[in-house]
C-alpha positions in Angstrom: -18.2 6.1 9.7 -14.5 5.9 10.3 -12.0 8.4 9.1 -10.2 7.2 6.0 -6.6 8.0 5.2 -5.9 8.0 1.4 -2.4 6.7 0.6 -1.5 7.2 -3.1 1.7 5.7 -4.5 2.5 6.9 -8.0 1.5 9.4 -10.6 -1.7 10.2 -12.4 -1.2 7.6 -15.1 0.2 4.8 -12.9 -0.6 4.5 -9.3 -1.9 2.5 -6.3 -4.5 4.3 -4.2 -5.4 2.8 -0.8 -8.2 4.1 1.4 -7.5 2.8 4.9 -9.7 3.4 7.9 -8.1 5.0 11.0 -9.9 2.5 13.2 -9.7 -1.3 13.0 -11.9 -3.9 14.7 -11.0 -5.0 18.2 -9.3 -8.1 16.6 -7.2 -5.8 14.5 -8.9 -6.2 11.1 -10.3 -3.7 8.6 -11.5 -3.7 5.1 -9.7 -1.2 2.8 -10.4 0.0 -0.7 -7.5 -0.4 -3.2 -7.4 1.1 -6.7 -4.8 -0.1 -9.1 -4.1 2.0 -12.3 -1.5 1.1 -14.8 -1.1 2.1 -18.5 -3.8 -0.3 -19.8 -5.5 -1.8 -16.7 -7.6 -0.4 -13.9 -9.0 -2.4 -11.0 -10.7 -1.9 -7.6 -10.8 -4.4 -4.8 -11.7 -4.3 -1.1 -9.4 -6.7 0.7 -9.2 -7.2 4.5 -6.0 -6.3 6.2 -4.6 -6.3 9.8 -3.3 -3.2 11.6 0.1 -4.9 11.7 0.2 -4.8 7.9 0.0 -1.0 8.0 2.7 -0.8 10.7 5.1 -3.2 8.9 4.6 -1.4 5.6 5.2 2.0 7.1 8.4 0.9 8.9 9.8 -0.7 5.8 8.8 2.2 3.5 10.4 4.7 5.9 13.7 2.6 5.9 13.6 2.4 2.1 13.0 6.2 1.8 16.0 6.9 4.1 18.4 4.5 2.6 17.2 4.1 -1.0 18.1 0.4 -0.6 16.0 -2.8 -0.2 12.3 -3.2 -0.4 9.1 -2.2 1.4 6.4 -4.8 1.3 2.7 -4.8 1.9 1.7 -8.4 2.4 -1.5 -9.0 4.3 -2.1 -12.6 5.6 -5.0 -13.2 3.1 -2.8 -12.1 0.2 -5.7 -10.8 -1.8 -3.7 -7.6 -2.5 0.1 -7.5 -2.1 2.8 -5.3 -3.5 6.3 -4.2 -2.9 8.5 -1.2 -3.6 12.0 -2.0 -4.5 14.9 0.5 -4.8 16.6 0.4 -8.2 19.6 2.3 -9.4 19.4 6.0 -10.1 16.8 6.8 -7.4 14.1 4.7 -9.2 11.6 2.7 -7.3 9.9 -0.3 -8.8 6.3 -0.9 -7.6 5.1 -4.5 -8.3 2.4 -6.6 -7.0 -0.8 -8.6 -7.5 -4.5 -8.2 -6.8 -7.0 -11.1 -6.7 -10.7 -10.7 -7.2 -11.1 -13.0 -4.1 -8.6 -14.0 -1.4 -6.1 -15.8 -3.7 -8.5 -17.1 -6.3 -10.5 -15.9 -9.2 -9.2 -13.2 -11.6 -5.7 -11.9 -10.9 -4.2 -8.5 -11.9 -0.4 -8.3 -11.8 1.2 -4.9 -12.1 4.6 -3.2 -12.2 5.6 0.4 -12.8 8.5 2.7 -12.0 8.6 5.8 -9.8 11.1 8.4 -8.8 12.1 8.3 -5.1 10.6 11.8 -4.7 7.1 10.3 -5.0 7.6 8.4 -1.7 7.5 11.4 0.6 3.7 12.0 0.3 2.6 8.4 0.9 5.0 8.2 3.8 3.5 11.3 5.4 0.0 9.8 5.0 1.1 6.5 6.5 2.8 8.2 9.4 -0.5 10.1 10.2 -2.5 6.8 9.8 -0.1 5.0 12.2 -0.5 7.7 14.8 -4.3 7.6 14.4 -4.4 3.8 14.7 -2.3 3.9 17.9 -4.5 6.6 19.3 -7.7 4.5 18.5 -6.3 1.2 19.7 
């Protein structure tokens, strides 16, 4: 069983929670667990992602956190689960995305909620740890 890193973006009422293994296949793929919780909707899916998706998201989130400008996107090739964090005025961060029951077909859950920038430091720490674990296990 691989170690899992839990990355939670949001609050108790509205959040994304990703469980990402610290080891990917030799081809760079892994199946993650994603939980989406918004005011009236709750969903769980288990999409496949590549290690590059984690690296790209971490780098863009780190830049967003430092500058409070632009976006940080999580966009795996299969697009079963995608989202982006976008800096808005007043230190607010908009989290918006979509989750499909299968890779881009079947039922679709679109979501959007706002966060304060202070809620980015914990997921950033988790992603930084995950990136270091992935590089060590590569």
